[in-house]
C-alpha positions, 0 to 999 in steps of 0.5 A, spaced: 877 661 490 873 668 489 876 675 489 879 678 495 878 685 491 874 687 498 877 690 505 879 684 509 876 681 515 882 681 519 888 686 520 893 687 524 900 692 525 906 691 528 910 697 530 916 699 534 914 704 538 917 709 543 917 706 551 909 708 554 907 711 547 901 707 544 901 704 537 898 709 532 899 706 526 893 705 521 890 703 515 886 706 510 883 702 504 880 704 498 876 700 493 879 701 486 876 698 479 878 690 481 883 693 487 883 695 493 888 700 495 893 699 501 895 706 505 899 707 512 900 712 516 903 714 523 906 719 527 909 717 533 910 709 532 915 705 526 911 700 522 914 693 521 909 689 518 902 689 516 898 682 515 891 682 512 887 676 512 881 674 507 876 668 508 875 664 502 874 657 503 878 652 498 874 645 497 876 643 491 883 639 489 887 645 487 895 646 485 899 653 487 904 656 483 908 662 487 913 667 484 920 669 488 922 674 491 927 675 485 931 670 480 928 663 480 933 658 482 930 652 479 925 651 484 919 654 480 913 649 479 905 647 481 904 644 488 899 642 492 896 646 497 900 648 503 898 653 508 906 654 510 909 655 504 910 663 504 909 666 496 912 672 493 908 677 490 903 673 487 901 666 487 895 662 482 890 657 484 888 652 479 883 646 479 885 640 477 883 638 471 885 632 466 892 635 461 890 639 456 882 640 459 880 647 460 879 649 467 878 655 472 884 659 475 885 664 479 890 669 480 892 673 487 897 679 488 900 686 489 900 691 483 908 692 481 911 697 484 909 697 492 912 700 497 912 694 502 915 687 501 909 683 499 909 675 501 903 671 501 900 665 504 893 660 502 890 655 506 883 652 505 879 657 510 883 663 506 888 668 504 894 671 508 898 678 506 904 679 509 906 686 507 913 688 510 914 696 510 920 696 515 927 699 513 931 694 512 929 691 519 926 696 523 919 699 522 920 705 518 918 712 520 914 715 517 912 721 521 906 722 519 907 720 512 901 716 509 903 711 505 901 707 499 903 701 500 901 697 495 894 696 491 891 688 492 889 685 486 886 678 484 883 675 478 878 669 476 879 666 469 874 661 467 874 655 462 881 656 460 889 653 460 893 655 466 899 659 462 894 664 458 891 665 465 899 666 468 900 672 462 894 675 463 894 676 471 902 678 470 898 683 465 894 685 470 900 686 476 903 690 470 899 695 465 905 699 464 912 695 462 918 699 460 920 695 454 925 694 449 922 698 441 926 692 438 927 684 441 933 684 444 939 678 443 947 677 442 953 675 446 955 675 453 962 672 454 961 670 462 960 663 460 967 662 457 971 667 459 968 667 466 972 673 468 978 672 463 979 676 458 982 683 454 980 688 449 983 684 443 979 677 446 972 681 446 973 685 439 975 678 436 969 675 440 964 680 438 965 678 430 962 672 432 956 676 434 957 680 427 957 673 424 951 670 426 947 676 425 949 677 417 943 680 414 939 682 419 936 689 420 935 688 428 942 688 430 945 683 436 948 686 443 955 684 445 955 685 453 962 685 456 961 681 462 965 681 470 972 683 468 973 688 465 974 693 471 981 692 476 977 688 481 974 682 481 966 683 481 968 690 484 968 697 483 971 702 481 968 702 475 974 704 470 978 699 465 984 695 467 990 694 463 987 688 459 981 693 457 984 699 456 980 704 454 973 702 454 970 708 449 975 704 444 971 697 446 965 700 445 967 704 438 969 697 436 963 694 437 959 698 433 964 699 427 962 691 427 955 693 427 953 690 433 951 694 439 956 694 445 953 692 453 957 692 458 955 689 466 957 693 473 956 692 480 953 698 483 953 697 490 960 694 491 967 699 491 973 697 495 976 704 494 978 705 501 976 713 501 969 712 499 966 716 506 964 710 512 957 714 512 956 712 505 956 703 506 951 699 509 952 696 516 947 691 516 952 686 518 954 689 524 961 691 520 965 694 526 966 701 525 974 701 527 976 695 522 979 698 516 978 692 512 971 690 514 969 698 512 973 696 505 968 691 504 961 694 506 956 695 501 954 702 498 947 705 502 943 706 496 938 710 500 945 716 502 944 722 497 951 722 496 951 715 493 946 716 489 949 721 485 956 717 485 952 711 482 948 716 476 955 719 475 958 712 473 952 710 469 953 718 465 960 716 464 958 709 461 952 712 456 954 718 455 962 718 455 963 711 453 957 709 448 954 703 451 947 702 449 946 696 455 948 697 462 947 690 465 947 692 473 948 685 478 948 683 485 943 689 488 939 684 492 944 680 496 948 687 496 943 690 500 939 685 503 945 680 505 942 674 501 940 671 496 933 671 495 932 663 496 936 663 502 930 668 505 923 666 508 917 670 508 921 676 510 927 679 506 931 680 511 933 680 518 932 685 524 936 689 527 939 694 522 936 699 517 938 704 511 941 711 511 935 714 510 930 711 515 923 715 513 922 710 506 921 702 506 926 698 504 922 697 497 921 705 496 929 705 497 930 699 491 925 702 487 929 709 488 935 705 485 933 702 480 930 709 478 936 713 479 940 708 475 934 709 469 934 716 469 942 717 469 941 713 461 937 719 459 933 714 454 939 713 450 941 706 454 937 699 455 937 697 463 938 689 464 937 687 472 940 681 474 939 679 481 933 684 482 927 684 486 923 683 479 917 686 482 920 692 484 924 693 477 917 692 473 917 698 469 923 701 471 928 696 466 927 694 460 930 687 461 931 682 468 934 675 469 929 671 470 933 666 474 940 664 476 946 662 472 946 658 467 953 654 465 958 653 459 960 646 463 954 643 467 947 641 463 944 639 470 945 647 471 943 649 465 937 645 465 935 647 473 936 654 471 934 655 465 930 651 462 925 652 469 926 659 469 923 660 461 918 656 462 915 658 469 917 666 468 915 667 461 909 669 463 913 675 465 915 677 458 913 684 456 908 684 462 913 686 467 919 686 462 923 683 457 924 676 461 931 673 460 932 666 461 940 667 461 945 664 456 947 658 452 954 657 453 959 654 449 965 651 451 970 646 447 968 639 449 964 641 455 956 641 454 953 636 448 951 640 442 944 636 442 942 639 449 945 646 448 942 646 441 934 644 444 936 650 449 937 654 444 931 652 439 927 653 446 929 660 448 929 663 441 922 660 440 919 664 446 920 671 443 924 672 449 932 675 450 937 670 447 943 670 449 949 666 447 956 665 450 961 663 445 968 665 443 969 667 436 973 660 434 969 655 439 963 654 434 963 648 428 960 650 421 954 647 423 954 650 429 954 656 426 949 655 421 943 654 426 945 659 430 944 663 424 937 661 423 935 661 431 938 669 430 934 670 425 928 668 429 930 672 436 931 678 431 923 678 430 921 675 436 915 673 432 913 666 435 908 663 440 910 658 445 906 655 450 909 650 456 904 644 456 906 640 461 908 645 466 903 643 471 906 636 472 913 637 471 919 642 473 923 642 467 917 642 461 918 638 455 912 639 451 910 646 448 905 649 444 910 652 439 904 656 433 899 652 434 903 646 433 906 640 439 913 640 439 917 636 445 925 637 447 929 631 452 932 635 456 936 628 459 943 626 457 943 620 454 
């Protein structure tokens, strides 16, 4: 469990090469304070992957915690050492110890915003880092350009507990996050409306946010989720008949002293007039099939697509007046799969983005940067289904787990409780880490459970979002939520999971120095 801020003991590069040509891909390493910078260059060959291996014997019993490609899907947890387990971006090793006793924790990762998709493996004899520098599913055409691939970092924390060590290591990997000026909290209409809403309904529901936040200086958001546009879960990003005028909606929110937010899926637009070359061909869509082309997703590496997306952002922010944009689905739209369904490689072979001279990671970062730049600093960005390690520093907030539910408590426990506990170490290090909503539907999830979930979220100092129509909450629930909104508006609490090494749904926490317990299971 030693640091690996040194040149690897084994180096392999795999490339696509023209027939008869010699692979000329080469690496250069620069040792910096606490890290190792990795550079790649090639002129003739097109590099695909880099594999680095450090000898690092592990003789003591350890537990391992890895990250995920994008959102969590309820499977975060400390595990035994497994040589075949791949861990995107970073991982932690914790020496086994008695519960509550100090221990030694080691962190291994890459700094945020690398130019490669990075995945780790660890065994008793060493540590392996796989760096995917492909453009989509083919080798990147560097054409002599030297690519700054990543900076490898590792740290060893002694006489500590695993959660504080995880939190500190996230700060090492992301020293300059882009954070909201004030804590973010409020409402989102997805987990009660599920896309069925209107101008009248959303304005009425926004009144609940005003009611729950009476007297609070830091004002809440009301985020309009999918359902305001003509096509379900797809563009064009113009209002449907039920909403009519999105500026009018934003103005109505502001009249109640509630900040307007809106959901968008920038990379899916079904209009047939969009040029074919703007679309990704990763699913081998037939060029002569108009229906398949219509359902194809936009290629963010195409310069005209970048302008197209920026124009939508500018309209939403500067013309309509929205103060938060939640952009969704970009992981699956670009790579054709959810993060949970991928292995050590985030995508398969045989396709590329329009710009073949950049790696997939560079293209993803450019997409995030384009959205951020188009806001001109006048709007918060909340990512969802985004690649968090590439998003850090390019968005203020990130949804760190898959959807919770307004119907099914077991899904909320699996996705929400697990995500909050295991991704909370990224909060205010990478971005403001949003573990998703507390969903209120009449007669569905038991108030005892939802109250605990809302209390945990509010006590974590992470963003608190609830989903509730204006007339759903009882007087008791309104009173409780007012107290939790006051807490969330300040985000001054410190919450540490105590039993996260032993369960995927931690129930024991240290809240401001006092132990609190939750019961996540239905009676």
